[in-house]
TORMARVEX-650139 format. One record per residue: x, y, z of N, C-alpha, C, O, CB in turn; residue in three letters. Coordinates in steps of 0.05 Angstrom, whole numbers, plus 32768, in hexadecimal, padded with zeros to 4 digits. Glycine has a CB too. Example, Ala and Ser with C-alpha at 12.3 -4.5 7.8 and 13.67 -1.06 7.14 Angstrom:
% residues 2
81087F8E809C80F67FA6809C81087FBE809C811D7FBE80A980E27FA780B5ALA81017FD3808E81117FEB808F81028001809D810C801780A1811A7FF48072SER
% end
This chain:
% residues 366
89BE870B855B89AC86F8855089AF86DC855E89C586D4856389B086F58531MET899986CF8563899A86B5857189A486A0855E899C869E8547897E86AE857CILE89B6868F856889C3867A855889C0865E856489C9864B855989E186818554LYS89B3865D857C89B28644858A8995863D859389868650859989C4864485A3HIS898E862485938973861B85998974860285A9898185EE85A289628618857FCYS8965860285C0896285EA85D0894585E185CF893385F185D1896B85EF85EETYR894185C785CC892685BB85CC892585A685E18935859385E2891F85AF85AFILE891185A885F389108595860A88FA8580860688E3858785FF890B85A48624HIS89028567860988EF8551860988EF8544862489028537862C88F7853B85F2ILE88D98548863488DA8541865188D48524865888D0851E866F88C78553865FPRO88D28512864488C984F7864A88E084E3864E88F484E5864088B784ED8633PHE88DC84D1866088EF84BC866688E084A1866B88C984A28675890184C3867FCYS88ED848B866488E18471866B88E5846A868888D4845D869588ED845B8659LYS88FC847486948901847186B0890C848C86BB8917849B86AB8915845986B6THR8909849186D5891384AA86E0892C84A386F1892B8493870488FD84B786F2ILE894284AF86EA895B84AA86F8895A84B78714894E84CC8718897384B586E8CYS896884AA8727896684B38743897184CF8748896A84DB875C8974849F8754SER898384D88737899184F2873B89868509872B898F8520872E89AE84EE8735TYR897385038719896B851787058957852C871089438525871C895E850986EDCYS895E8546870C894C855B87148943856B86FC8938858286FF8959856D8728ASP8947856086E3893D856E86CB891F856C86C98913855C86D7894B856386B2PHE8914857C86B788F7857A86B288F2856086A288FA855D868B88EE859386A1CYS88E4854E86B088DF853386A388C6852686AF88BD852E86C588F8852186A7LYS88BC851386A188A6850286AB88A684E8869B88B284E68686888B851086AAGLN889784D486A6889684BA8699888984BC867D887684CB8679888784A686AAPHE889484AC866B888A84AB8650886D84A3864F88658490865D889B8498863FTYR885D84B18640884184AB863B883A84B3861F883D84CB8618882E84B98651ASP883384A1860E882F84A785F1881B84BD85EC881F84CE85DA8827848E85E2SER880584BE85FB87F284D385F787FD84EE85FF87F8850285F187D884CD8607GLN880C84EE861588188508861D882D85118609883085298605882485048639LYS883C84FE85FE8850850585EA8843851285D2884C852685C7886084EC85E1VAL882D850685C9881F851185B18816852E85B6881A853F85A5880684FF85ABLYS880A853385CE8801854D85D48819856185D88817857885CF87F0854D85EEGLU882E855785E48845856885E88852857085CE8859858885CB885A855885F9TYR8855855E85BB8861856585A2885085798593885B858B85858865854C8590LEU8836857785958824858B8589882985A78595882A85BB858788068583858DLYS882B85A885B0883085C185BD884C85CC85B8885085E585B6882D85BE85DCASN886085BA85B5887B85C285AE887B85D08593888885E4858F888E85AA85AFLEU886E85C38580886C85CF8565886085EB8566886A85FD8559885B85BC8552ARG884B85ED8575883D86078577884F861D8583884F8634857B882386058587GLU885F861585988871862885A4888786328591888D8649858F887E861C85BDGLU8892861F858288A78626856E889B8637855888A7864B855088B4860D8562ILE88848630854E8877864085398871865C8543887286708533885E8632852FGLU886B865F855D886486798568887C868A856E887C86A28568885486758582ARG8891867F857988A7868F858488C1868F857388D186A2857688AE8684859FASP88C5867C856288DE867B855288DC8690853C88C88692852E88E2865E8546TYR88F186A0853A88F186B7852788FF86B1850C890386C384FC88FE86CE8534GLN8907869885088911869184ED892F869384E98939869184D3890486A184D9GLY893E869884FF895B869A84FD8967867F84F5895C866A84FB896886A48517GLU897E868084E8898D866784E2899D865F84FA89AD866F850589A0866B84C9GLU899A8647850489A7863E851C89C38632851789C78624850389968629852AMET89D68639852889F0862C852889EF8612853789FD85FF85308A05863F8535ASP89DE8611854C89DB85F8855B89BE85F3856389AF8606856989ED85F88574THR89B785DA8564899D85D1856F89A385BA858189B185A7857A898885C98558ILE899785BA8599899C85A585AD8981859A85B6897185A985C289AD85AF85C4TYR897C858085B28963857385BB896A856485D48978854F85D38957856185A5ILE8961856D85EC896885618605894F855886148938855A860A897885748616GLY8954854E862D893D8544863C8944854186598956854E86648934852A8631GLY8934853086678926851A865B89378507864A89508508864B89108524864AGLY892984F7863B893784E48629892A84E6860E891784D78609893784C78634THR893384F885FC892684FA85E2892384E085D3890F84DB85C58935850E85D1PRO893884CE85D6893784B585C6892484A185D28922848B85C6895384AA85C6THR891684A785E88902849385F288E8849585E288D7848485E588FD84988610CYS88E684AA85D288CE84AC85C188CE849685AC88E3848C85A488CD84C885B3LEU88B6848E85A388B4847A858F88BE8485857488C2849D857188968470858CSER88C28473856188CB847C854688B88490853A88C184A4852F88CF84648534LEU889E848B853C888A849D8531888B84B8853F888884CD8532886E84918533GLU888E84B8855A888F84D1856988A884E0856288A884F98560888E84CB8587GLU88BE84D2855E88D784E0855688D584EB853A88E18500853488EE84CC8557LEU88C684DE852888C184E9850D88B38504851088B98517850288B184D684FCLYS889F850585228890851E852688A38533853288A2854B852988798519853AGLU88B5852B854588C8853E855088DB8548853A88E18560853A88D885318567LEU88E48537852988F6853F851488E88552850088F5856484F5890185268505MET88CF854D84FC88BF855F84EA88BD857B84F788BF858F84E988A3855484E6ASP88BA857C851188B98595852088D585A3851D88D685BB851A88B28591853EILE88EA8593851F8905859D851C890985AB8501891985BE84FF891985878520LEU88FB85A284ED88FD85AD84D288F385CA84D188F885D884BD88EE859C84BFSER88E485D384E588DB85EF84E688F2860284EA88F0861A84E488C685F284FCLEU890885F884F5891E860984FD8934860984E7893C85F484DD892B85FF8518ILE893C862184DF894F862484C9896B861C84D28974862384E8894F864184BFHIS8978860D84C18993860384C689A5860884AF899C860D8498899385E584CDLYS89BF860784B489D38608849E89DE85EC849A89D685DA84A889EA861D84A3SER89F085E9848689FB85CF84818A0D85C584988A1285AD849A8A0B85CF8467HIS8A1685D884AA8A2885D084C08A1C85D584DB8A2B85D884EF8A4285DD84BDASN8A0285D884DD89F585DB84F789FA85C2850889F685AC84FF89D685E084F4THR8A0385C785218A0785B0853489EC85A9853F89DF85BA854D8A1C85B7854AGLU89E38591853B89C88588854589CD856F855789D4855A854D89B48582852EILE89C88573857089CD855E858489B28553858E899F8561859289DD8569859CTHR89B285398593899B852C85A189A6851B85B889B9850C85B4898A851B858EILE899A851E85CF89A1850E85E6899384F385E5897D84F185DB899B851D8601GLU899F84DE85F1899284C485F1899D84B3860789B384B88612899484B785D7GLY898F849E860C89988488861E899F8470860D8992846B85F8898384818634ASN89B28461861689BB8449860789A4843785FF89A3842E85E889CF843A8618VAL899284318612897D841D860E8966842785FC8954841885F6897284148628GLU8967844185F58951844C85E5895A845385C8894B846185BA8945846585F2THR8972844B85C1897C845085A6897784378594897B8420859D899B845785A7ILE896F843B857C896B842585698976842E854E897A84468549894D841C8567SER897B841A853C898484218521897084328513897884458505898984078511LYS8956842C85168942843C8508894284598511893F846B85008926842F850DGLU8946845D852A894684798534895F8487852A895E849F8523894684798553LYS8976847A8529898F8486851F898C848D8502899584A384F989A684738523LEU897F847C84F2897B848284D6896A849B84D3896F84AC84C2896D846A84C7VAL8955849D84E3894484B584E3895484CE84EA895184E384DD892C84B184F7LEU896484CC8500897484E38508898684ED84F18989850584EC898484DD8521PHE899384DA84E489A584E084CE899684EE84B889A0850284AC89B284C684C3LYS897E84E584B2896D84F0849D8967850D84A28965851D8490895484E0849AGLN8963851484BC895B852F84C38973854184CC896F855684D78947852E84D9TYR898B853784C789A2854984CB89AE854984E789C0855984EC899B856484C4GLY89A5853884F989B18536851389CE852B850F89D28517850389A185248527ILE89E18539851B89FD853285168A0D852F85308A26852B852F8A0B85468505ASN8A00853085478A0E852D856089FB851E857489E4852685778A178549856CARG8A05850A858089F684FA85938A0384FB85AF8A1C84F885B189F284DC858AILE89F384FF85C389FD850185DF89F084EB85EF89D884EA85F289F8851D85ECSER8A0084D885F989F584C1860889FD84C386268A1384C9862D8A0084A785FCLEU89E984BD863789EE84BC865389F984A1865B89E9848E865F89D484C28663GLY8A13849E865D8A1F848586658A20848386838A18846F868F8A3B84828659ILE8A2B849886908A2D849D86AD8A41848A86BB8A52849486C98A12849986B9GLU8A3F847086B68A52845D86C38A4F844286B68A3B843C86A88A4D845B86E2SER8A62843086BA8A5F841486B28A5E840286CA8A5A83EA86C88A76840C869FILE8A61840E86E28A6083FE86FB8A4383F787018A32840887048A6D840D8713ASN8A3D83DD87038A2183D487078A1483DF872089FD83E787208A2083B68707GLU8A2483E187368A1983EC874F8A128409874C89FD841287558A2D83E88766ASN8A238418873F8A1E8435873B8A078439872889F7844C872C8A3784438731HIS8A058429871389EF842B870089D48427870E89C08435870989F2841886E9LEU89D38413872089BB840E872F89B484258741899D842E874489BD83F38740ARG89C98430874E89C58447876089BA845F875189A8846D875B89E0844F876DPHE89C48463873889BB847A872889A18473871989948485870E89D084818713LEU8998845A871A8980844F870D8983845386EE8970845C86E18967845E8717GLU899A844B86E4899E844986C7899B842C86BF89A0841A86CE89BB845386C0ARG8991842886A78988840D869F899984008689898F83ED867C896C840F8695ASN89B18409868489C183FD866F89D883ED867C89DD83EE869489CC8412865CHIS89E483DD866B89FC83CD86738A1383D686628A1083E4864E89F683AE8670THR8A2B83CD866A8A4383D3865B8A4183C8863F8A4A83D6862C8A5C83C7866ALYS8A3683B0863C8A3483A486218A2183B386108A2683B785F88A2B83878624GLU8A0B83BD861B89F883CD860C8A0483E786028A0083EF85EB89DF83D4861DGLN8A1583F386138A22840C860B8A33840685F28A32841585DF8A3484178622ILE8A4383F185F38A5583EB85DD8A4683E685C38A4D83EF85AE8A6683D285E4GLN8A3083D685C58A2083D085AD8A1383E985A28A1283EC85898A0B83BB85B4LYS8A0883FA85B389FB841285AA8A0E8425859C8A078430858789EE842185C2THR8A26842885A78A39843A859A8A44842E85808A49843E856D8A51843F85AEILE8A468414857E8A4D840885648A38840E854F8A3E841485388A5083E98568GLN8A1F840D85588A08841385468A088430853E8A038436852689ED840C8554MET8A0E844285518A0F845F854B8A25846485368A20847485238A13846F8565ILE8A3C8458853A8A52845C85288A4B8451850C8A52845D84F88A6C844F8533ARG8A3F843A850C8A38842D84F28A25843E84E28A26843D84C98A2C841184F8LYS8A14844D84F08A01845E84E18A0C847984DA89FE848A84D089E8846284F3GLU8A26847C84DF8A34849484D48A3584AC84E68A3884C284DC8A28849B84BBGLY8A3284A985008A3484C085128A5184C2851C8A5C84AE85278A2084BD852APHE8A5D84D985198A7984DD85208A7D84F385348A9384FD85378A8984E38507HIS8A6884FA85438A6A850E85588A5A8504856F8A41850885708A61852B854EASN8A6784F885828A5A84EA85988A6384F485B38A7C84F585B88A5E84CB8596LEU8A5184FC85C48A57850385DF8A4E84ED85F28A3984E285EE8A4A851E85E7ASN8A5F84E786068A5784D4861B8A5984E286368A6C84F0863C8A6984BB861BLEU8A4484DF86468A4384EB86618A4D84D786758A4884BF86748A2684F48668ASP8A5C84E286898A6684D2869F8A5E84E086B98A6184F886BC8A8684CE869ELEU8A5484D186CC8A4F84DB86E78A6384CF86FA8A6884B786FA8A3184D586F0ILE8A6F84E0870B8A8284D6871F8A7A84E2873A8A6684F0873D8A9F84DE8718TYR8A8A84DB874F8A8384E4876A8A6984D787748A5A84E487838A828503876CALA8A6584BF876C8A4E84AF87758A5484A487918A6A849A87958A4684988761ILE8A4284A787A58A48849C87BF8A52847F87BE8A45846E87B28A2F849E87D1PRO8A68847A87CB8A74845F87CB8A87845A87B48A95844587B48A5E844B87CBGLY8A89846C87A18A9A8468878A8AB8846C87918ABE847D87A28A92847B8773GLU8AC9845D87858AE6845F878A8AF3846C87728AE8846D875C8AF284438790THR8B0B847587778B1C848187628B20846C874C8B20847287348B37848B876DILE8B25845387548B2A843E87418B11843A872F8B14843487178B308423874FGLU8AF9843C873A8AE1843987298ADE845087168AD4844C86FF8AC88437873BGLU8AE58468871D8AE5847F870B8AF8847986F48AF2847E86DC8AEC84998719VAL8B10846E86FA8B24846886E68B19845386D38B1D845586BA8B3E845D86F3GLN8B0B843F86DD8AFF842A86CC8AEA843686B98AE9842F86A18AF1841486DDGLU8ADA844886C38AC6845686B28AD48466869C8ACC846586858AB4846986C2ASP8AE9847486A38AF88484868F8B048472867A8B02847886628B0E8494869DLEU8B10845C86828B1D844A866F8B08843F865C8B0D843C86448B2B8433867EASP8AF0843886668ADB842E86558AD2844386418AD0843D86298AC484248666PHE8ACD845B864B8AC5847186398AD9847586238AD28478860B8AC0848B8648LEU8AF38475862A8B07847A86168B09846386028B11846885EB8B22847D8624LEU8B02844B860A8B02843585F78AED843885E18AEF842C85CC8AFD841A8606SER8AD9844985E68AC4844E85D38ACB846585C08ABD846A85AD8AAA845585E2LEU8AE1847385C68AEB848985B58AD6849F85AF8AD384A685978AF6847E859CGLN8AC984A985C38AB684BF85BD8AC584D985B68ADB84DD85BE8AA384C485D6PRO8AB784EA85A78AC3850385A08AC2851785B78AD1852B85B98AB6850F8587GLU8AAF851285CA8AAA852585DF8AA2851685F98A94850185F78A94853985D8HIS8AAB851F86108AA4851386298A9C8529863D8AAB853D86408ABC85028635ILE8A85852686498A7B8538865E8A7C852986788A728513867A8A5F85438658SER8A878536868D8A8A852886A78A7C853986BC8A80855186BE8AA8852386AETHR8A6C852D86CD8A5D853B86E18A5F852E86FC8A5A851687008A3F853D86D9TYR8A67853F87108A668536872B8A49853387348A398545872F8A76854A873ESER8A42851D87418A27851887488A1D852D875D8A29853087728A2484FB8754LEU8A08853B875689FC854F876889E38543877389D38537876589F7856A8759MET89DF8546878D89C6853C879A89B28554879989B3856587AB89CB853287B7ILE89A2855487858990856B878089758568878F896D85528794898B85708762GLU8969857F8795894E857E87A1893A8570878E893E857187768944859B87A7ASP89268563879A89108557878B891A853F877A890C853787678903856B8779HIS8931853387818939851A87748937850387888934850887A08957851D876ATHR893784EB877D893484D3878F894B84D387A3894784CC87BA893484BA877ELYS896384D9879A897A84D887AC897784EC87C3897D84E587DA899484DF879DLEU896D850387BE8969851787D38954850E87E68957851087FF8961853387C7LYS893E850387DB892884F987EC893284E287FE892984E08814891084F087DAILE894484D287F3894E84BB8802896484C48816896E84B38826895A84A787EFGLN896B84DD8816897F84E7882A899C84E1882389AD84E18834897984DC8844GLY89A184DB880989BD84D5880189CE84EE880389C6850487FC89BD84CA87E3VAL89E684EB880E89F9850188118A0F850087FC8A1784EA87F48A058500882ELYS8A18851787F38A2F851887E08A48850D87EC8A4B850D88058A33853487D5PRO8A5B850587DC8A7584FB87E68A85851387F08A7E852A87EB8A8484EC87CFILE8A9B850D87FE8AAD852288088AB8853287F28ABF852887DC8AC385158819ALA8ABB854C87F68AC4855E87E18AE1855787D98AE7855A87C18AC4857B87EBGLU8AF2854E87EB8B0D854787E48B0D853087D08B1D852F87BD8B1E854087FDGLU8AFB851C87D48AFA850587C28AEF850E87A78AFA850687928AE784EF87CDTHR8ADB852087A78AD1852B878E8AE78539877E8AEA853587668AB9853F8794ASP8AF78549878C8B0D8557877F8B22854487748B2D8548875F8B19856B8792GLU8B27852F87838B3B851B877A8B31850D87618B418509874E8B4085068790GLU8B18850787608B0C84FA87488B0D850D87308B148505871A8AEF84F1874DMET8B06852787358B07853B87208B23853E87158B27854086FC8AFC8556872ATYR8B37853E87268B538541871E8B5B8529870D8B69852D86F98B6585438737SER8B53851187158B5984F987058B4D84FB86E98B5A84F686D58B4F84E08713LEU8B33850386E88B25850586CE8B33851986BB8B38851286A48B08850D86D2ILE8B39853186C68B44854586B48B60853E86AB8B67854186938B46856086C3THR8B71853386BD8B8C852D86B58B8D851586A28B9C8515868E8B9E852786CDSER8B7C850186A78B7C84E986968B7184EE867A8B7C84E586668B6B84D386A4TYR8B5B84FD86798B508503865E8B638514864E8B65851186358B3485108661LEU8B708527865B8B838537864C8B9B852686428BA48529862C8B8E854E865ELYS8BA3851486538BB98501864C8BB284F186338BC384EA86238BC084EE8664GLU8B9884EB86318B8E84DA861B8B8684EB86028B7A84E085F08B7784C98624LYS8B8D850586028B89851585EA8B70852585E98B6A853185D48B8A850485D3GLY8B61852685FF8B48853785FF8B4F855386098B5F8557861B8B33852A8611TYR8B42856685FD8B45858286058B318589861B8B19858486188B41859685ECILE8B3C859386318B2B859B86488B2385B886428B3285CA86498B3A85988664HIS8B0C85BC86368B0585D7862E8AF085E5863F8AEC85FE863D8AFA85D68612TYR8AE385D686518AD085E286648AD185D1867D8ADA85BB867D8AB385E38658GLU8AC885DC86938ACB85CF86AD8AC585B186AC8AD585A186B68AB985DC86C2ILE8AAF85AA86A08AA6858E86A08AA8858086858A9F856986828A89858C86A9SER8AB4858D86718AB2858286568ACE858086488AE08590864C8AA185948645ASN8AD0856A86398AE98563862B8AE2855A860F8ACD854D860A8AF7854C863BPHE8AF3856185FC8AED855885E18B07855485D18B1C855D85D88ADC856D85D2SER8B04854485BB8B19854385A88B19855E85998B05856C85998B16852B8594LYS8B2F8565858C8B32857F857F8B1B8583856A8B17857285598B4D85828572LYS8B0D8599856C8AF885A085598ADD859585608ACA859985528B008595853FGLY8ADB858685778AC1857A857E8AB5858685988AA5857985A58AC5855C8581TYR8ABE859E859F8AB185AB85B68A9485AF85B08A8C85B285998ABF85C785BBGLU8A8385AF85C58A6685B385C18A6185D085BA8A6285E185CB8A5785AB85DASER8A5A85D585A08A5485F085988A3C85FB85A68A3A861385AC8A4F85F18579LYS8A2885EA85AB8A1085F385B98A1685FD85D58A0E861385DD89FB85DC85BAHIS8A2485ED85E48A2A85F586008A3D860D86018A3C861D86138A3685DE860FASN8A50860E85EE8A61862685ED8A51863F85E98A58865485F38A76862385D6ILE8A3B863D85DA8A29865485D78A1E865E85F18A1D867685F68A12864C85C5GLY8A17864B86038A0E8652861E8A258660862D8A21867586398A048639862ETYR8A3D8653862D8A53865D863D8A5E867886328A6B868786418A6A8649863DTRP8A58867E86198A5F8698860D8A4A86AD86128A4C86C386098A65869585EFLYS8A3586A586218A1F86B786288A1086C1860F8A0786D8860E8A2A86CF8638ASN8A0D86AF85FB89FE86B785E389E086B185E889D986A085F88A0986A785CBGLU89CF86BE85D989B286BA85DC89AA86A085CE89B8869685BC89A386D285CFGLU8993869585D7898A867B85CD896C867885D18960868485E38999866485DATYR8961866785C08945865F85C38944864685D58956863685D68938865985A8TYR892E864485E58929862C85F4890C862585F088FA863485F88930862F8612GLY8906860E85E488EB860585DE88E585EC85EE88F585DA85F088E6860185C0PHE88CC85EA85F988C485D2860788C185D7862588C985EC862F88D785BC8602GLY88B685C4863388B185C5865088CB85CA865E88DF85BB865A88A385AC865ACYS88CC85DE867088E485E2868088FC85EE8672891185F3867E88EC85C9868CGLY88F985F48658890F85FE86488913861C864E88FF862A8651890B85F9862AALA892C8625864E893286418652893B864E8638894786428627894986448667SER893486688636893C8678861F894A869186298946869A863F89238681860ESER895B869C8618896986B5861D896786C58603897686C085F0898786B18627TYR895686D98603895086E885EA8948870485F0893787098602893A86D985DALYS8953871785E1894C873385E4894F873C8602893E874A860C8930873985DAASP89658734860E896B873C862A89568731863E8953873D8654896D875A862CSER8949871C86378936870F864A893C86F2864C893E86E38638891887148641ILE894086E88665894286CC866A892786C28674891C86CE8686895986C6867EARG891D86AC8668890486A1867289058683867189138677866088EC86AC8662LYS88F78676868388F68659868588D98650868488C8865986948904864F869FTHR88D3863E867288B88633866F88B08623868888C28619869688B686228656ASN88978622868D888D861186A3889685F486A0889B85EB8689886E861286A4THR889A85E686B688A185CA86B5888885B886B5888B859F86B488B385C386CDARG887185C486B5885885B586B6884D85B0869A884985C3868B884385C486C7SER884885978693883C859086798821859C8676881885A38660883B85728675LEU8812859E868D87F785AA868D87F885C7868687E785D1867787EA85A586A7THR880B85D68691880D85F3868D881C85FB8674881A8611866B881985FF86A5ASN882C85E88669883D85EF8652882D85FA863A8835860E862E884C85D68649TYR881685ED8633880785F7861C87FD8614862087F68622860C87EF85E58616PRO87FB861D863987F18638863F8807864D863D88028665864087E48639865BLYS881F86438638883686568636883F86608651884C86758652882E866D8625GLY8839865286668841865B8681885F865A8684886D8649867A8834864A8696ASN886A866E86938886866F8699888C866886B6887C866E86C78891868A8692LEU88A3865B86BA88AD865686D588BA867086E088B6867786F788C1863F86D6LEU88C9867D86CF88D5869786D788DC86A886BF88DF869E86A888EF869286E8GLU88DE86C286C488E586D586AF88F786EB86BB88F086F686D088CB86E286A2ARG890D86F086AE8920870386B98929871686A38933870E868E893986F586C5GLU8926873086A8893187448696894F8748869D8955874E86B38921875F8698GLU896087448689897D8744868E898887608689898787698672898B872F867CVAL8992876D869E899E8787869B89BA8785868F89C5876F868D899E879686B6THR89C6879C868889E1879B867E89F4879186938A078782868D89EA87B78675GLU89F0879986AC8A00878F86C289FE877186C58A11876386CA89F9879D86DCSER89E5876786C389E0874A86C489EF873B86AE89FC872686B289C2874386C3ASP89EE8746869689FB873A867F8A19873786838A248722867D89F5874A8665LYS8A24874B868F8A41874B86948A48873586A98A5B872686A58A4B8766869EILE8A38873386BE8A3C871E86D28A39870286C68A4986F086CB8A29872186EAGLU8A2486FF86B68A2086E586A88A3886DF86968A4186C886958A0686E58697TYR8A4286F386888A5986EF86768A7186E486868A7E86D1867D8A61870A8669GLU8A7686F0869D8A8D86E786AD8A8886CB86B88A9986B986B68A9186FA86C5ILE8A7086C686C48A6A86AC86CF8A6C869686BA8A77868086C08A4D86AC86DBLEU8A62869B86A38A618686868E8A7B868386808A85866C867B8A4B868C867ALEU8A88869986788AA1869886698AB7868A86798AC7867B866E8AAA86B48662ASN8AB7868E86948ACC868286A48AC8866586A98AD9865886B68ACE869186BELEU8AB2865986A08AAF863C869F8AC28630868A8ACB8619868C8A928633869AARG8AC7864086758AD88637865F8AF5863A86678AFD864D86748AD286478646LEU8B06862686608B22862786678B30863F86598B44864986648B30860D865FLEU8B26864886428B32865F86358B2A867986438B37868E86408B2A86618618GLU8B14867986538B0C869086628AFE86A686528AF186A0863F8B24869B866FGLY8B0286BF865B8AF586D686508B0786E2863B8B1E86E986418AED86EA8665ILE8AFD86E686228B0C86F5860E8B09871386158AF3871E86148B0286EF85F1SER8B1E8720861D8B1D873B86268B15874E860F8B07876286138B3887448632LEU8B1E874885F78B17875985E08AFA875685D98AEC876985D38B29875385C8SER8AF0873D85D98AD3873885D48AC2874585E98AAD875185E28ACD871A85D3ASP8ACB874486028ABB875086188AB9876F86138AA4877A86168AC8874A8633PHE8AD0877B860D8AD0879886098ABF87A085F18AB187B485F28AED87A38605GLU8AC0879085DC8AB0879685C48A92879485CA8A8287A385C18AB8878485ADGLU8A8B878085DA8A6F877A85E18A63878F85F48A4C879785F18A6D875F85EDLYS8A73879886078A6987A9861C8A7587C6861C8A6F87D6862D8A6E879D8638TYR8A8587CB86078A9087E686038AA087F0861C8AA1880886218A7A87FA85FDGLN8AAC87DD862A8ABC87E486418ACF87CD86488AC687B686478AAA87EC8659MET8AE987D3864E8AFB87BD86568AF287B086708AE787BE86828B1887C78658PRO8AF6879686738AEF8789868C8AFE879586A48AF3879686BA8AF5876A8689LEU8B17879D869F8B2787A886B58B1C87C286C08B2287CA86D78B4487AC86ACLYS8B0B87D086B08AFE87E886BA8AE687E386CB8ADC87F486D98AF687FA86A2ASP8ADC87CA86CA8AC587C286D98ACC87B286F28ABE87B387078AB287B286C8LEU8AE187A286F08AE8879087068B068792870C8B17879486FA8AE1877286FFTYR8B0D879387268B288796872E8B34877987328B38877087498B2A87A68749ASN8B39876C871C8B418750871D8B60874C871F8B69873587218B3787418705TYR8B6F8762871F8B8C875F871E8B97875087378BAA874187358B99877A871CGLN8B8A8755874E8B93874887668B90872A87648BA1871A876E8B848753877FGLN8B7A872187578B76870487548B8A86F887418B9386E187448B5986FF8748LEU8B938708872D8BA98700871B8BC386FD872B8BD186E987288BAC87148704VAL8BC88710873C8BE18710874C8BE186F8875F8BF686ED87668BE4872A875CGLU8BC986F087698BC786D9877B8BC786BE876C8BC786A987798BAD86DB878BGLN8BC886BF87528BC886A687428BAD8699873F8BAB868287378BDB8693874EGLY8B9886A887468B7C869D87448B7186A187288B5F8693871F8B6A86AA8758LEU8B7C86B587198B7486BA86FE8B8E86BE86EE8BA286C686F88B6186D286FBLEU8B8C86B886D48BA386BC86C28B9986CF86AC8B8586CB869F8BAE86A286B6ILE8BA986E586A78BA386F786918BBA86F4867D8BD086FD86828BA18715869BGLU8BB386E986668BC786E586518BB986E286368BA286D886358BDA86CD8657GLU8BC786E986218BBC86E686058BA086F186038B8F86E585F68BBD86C885FDGLU8B9C8708860F8B828716860D8B6B870786198B54870B86128B7D871C85F0ASN8B7186F5862C8B5C86E6863A8B6086E786588B7786E986628B5B86C88631HIS8B4B86E686678B4C86E386848B3F86C8868B8B2886C386848B3D86FA8693LEU8B4F86B686988B45869B869C8B4D869186B88B5F869B86C58B4F86898687ARG8B3F867C86C18B46866E86D98B5C865A86D28B59864B86BF8B2D866086E6VAL8B72865986E28B86864486DC8B7A862886DE8B69862386EE8B9E864786F1PRO8B83861786CC8B7685FC86CB8B7885ED86E58B6685DF86ED8B8385EC86B5GLU8B8E85F186F48B9185E3870D8B7F85ED87238B7C85E187388BAE85E58716GLU8B728604871D8B5F861087318B42860F87278B30861A87338B67862C8738LYS8B3D860187108B23860287048B0E85F487168AF685FB87158B2385F486E9ILE8B1785E187278B0485D4873A8AF885E8874D8AE185E487568B1285BD8749TYR8B0785FD87558AFC861187678AF6862B87598AF7864087648B118616877EVAL8AEF8629873F8AEB8641872F8AD3865187398AD4866A87378AE686398712SER8ABF864487458AA88654874F8AB1866887658AA8867F87658A938641875BASN8AC3865F87768ACD8671878B8ADD8688877F8ADB869F87888ADF8661879FGLU8AEC8683876A8AFB8698875D8AE986AB874F8AEE86C487508B0F868B8749ILE8AD486A187428AC186B387348AB386C587478AAF86DC87428AAC86A28724ILE8AAC86BB875F8A9F86CB87748AB286E2877C8AA986F9877E8A9886BA878CVAL8ACB86DC877F8ADF86F087878AE1870687708AE3871E87768AFB86E4878CLYS8AE086FD87588AE2870F87418AC9872287418ACC873A873E8AE487008727LEU8AB2871687448A99872687448A99873A875B8A8E875087598A8187148745LEU8AA5873287728AA6874487898ABA875B87858ABA876E87958AAE873487A2GLN8ACA875987708ADE876F876C8AD38785875A8AE2879587508AF78763875FSER8AB9878587568AAC879987448AB287B5874D8AB087BB87658A8E87948742LYS8AB987C6873A8AC087E287418AA687F387418A9387ED87348AD487ED872CLYS8AA7880887518A91881C87528A96882F873A8AAB883B87388A90882B876DGLU8A82883187298A85884287128A70885987138A6F886A87028A81883286F7ILE
% end
């Protein structure tokens, strides 16, 4: 049964130089039409399950006006929730207001995720972010005052020209805000972004790895649990929604560019606002049992706890060791098998993709 739901709001007041998500400039008429189509999609495809998690992402959901957000919250009411459903909304510092926070509280939103990215003015300009250090502090004070106690802050590192000392400054600032959760992302120069068009090159891999090592060791030293490659939390504040993805569980995806995984079919909605009302898809994939197993491995090994061997056997009616010859990787220290889990050692998590490829290549002929 599906327990997770993602809702995409593709509108932004400004477009960040690095962003390759489905997005476009805010336009009130387009928002009105989009929300109407979003309601219709949910009414058509949602089967009435009670959700463990709902995640409203973008784009910048909080760039909508108060009236538009009321309409979005009304649409959210179509989806069944329990008293402890984790409901997250993404936002930018400059698009949060007291009135919007009161509305979110009224409709049961209990987790806020803010794109901070950096406090360095040069890096903020490079990323085309529009907030200041002071705005961040005031916004978070306001969020806390309105009674929100589950806050994620995003950090981007490996920005061209960035120094280790500047990463440390960003970390110290984030920690001064005492968020329950921190997500850290190495800057990727993606196709169809301003940075790619401008010919910007990524930083040296050794520097990227040095920054990642600093982030992981420092956040752990300060009491955060490193539970996934890019994610850290205080105890009990891991992102339930994202863990659902990493556990390879099925989920709904509503809105432009949103992906769903349901009844062994993965599909992604069109990224075009024009084609969205027609129900057009960007892609559709029928997931075979073999595909499911590969996804399970790829996603589970993003988590520091790794693959639960008993859960895997129960799910697929076969031990993982009967499918993959991973013992050699264990002997080489690339994987650890203990306490009924197979995981990547934390000191090798930066190169986990290479290890996962080796594991998948060890597939046995059955």
